[in-house]
N, C-alpha and C positions, 0 to 999 in steps of 0.2 A: 632773216631775208633783209637784203638791202634793196630799195627801190629808189633809182634815181631818174625821175621823170624828165629832167632837163635833157640829159643825153638819151633817154628813153632806152636805157638798159637796165636789166634786172640781173642781180648777183645774189647767191646764197652765200651765207656765211656757214663754216663749218662747225656749228655748235651741236651739242648732244640732242636738241629737240628735233633736228632735222634728219637725223640718222636713219629713221623708217622712211622718211620720204626719199631720201637719197637711195635707198635700198631698193625701194619699190619702182621708182621711175629713174629714166635718165635725164641727163642735163636739158636735153631740148625739151622733152615732154613737161618736165617741171616748170621750166622757164615759161613755155607757151601756156600752161594751165594758170600760171600766176598772171600773165599778162591779160589773158581773156577773162579771167574772173574778176581781177581788180578793175578792169576797164571794159565790163560787159556792155555797155551802153555805145560802144565804139565800133566801127567797121575797120578792117584791116586788109591790106593785100598781102599776098605771100611774100613777096620782096621786102616788103617793111617789117613783117615778122621776122624774116630771116636776119635782116641787120639788128633788130631788137634782141634776138636770141644769140646773136653772134655765131650763127651756125650755118650751115650749108642748105641751100633752097630745097634740095631733095630731102634732106633729113625733115626740114619743116613740112613738107608735103605729105611725106609719110605719117608724121604724127597727126597733122590735121585730119588726114584721111581717117585714121584709127579714131579719132575723136568724134568725127562725123558718123562715122558706122556705129559707134557706141551711142549716139543720140546727144552727145554733150554740146555740140555746136550746130550752127547752120551755115550753109553755103548761099551766098547771093551772087548771081551773076550781074554784071552791069556792062552795058554798052555791048561790044562785039567780043567780049572775053569768051 
């Protein structure tokens, strides 16, 4: 895995060690999990994550909902959201 925090993007290299991960999870979920666990002390907006994942906002929302329902992440509302 290559993490470039300056551009806030995470990309996976196609090495043998990642093949099980690639088989189990799609690109959006893999990248979201990587970001959320490597930066667990930070809060993110959905749009921010969508840019970091380089995916659609709907796909990111679906994956976040699945992670929320599994109890892996928490949702915090701020302001009028």
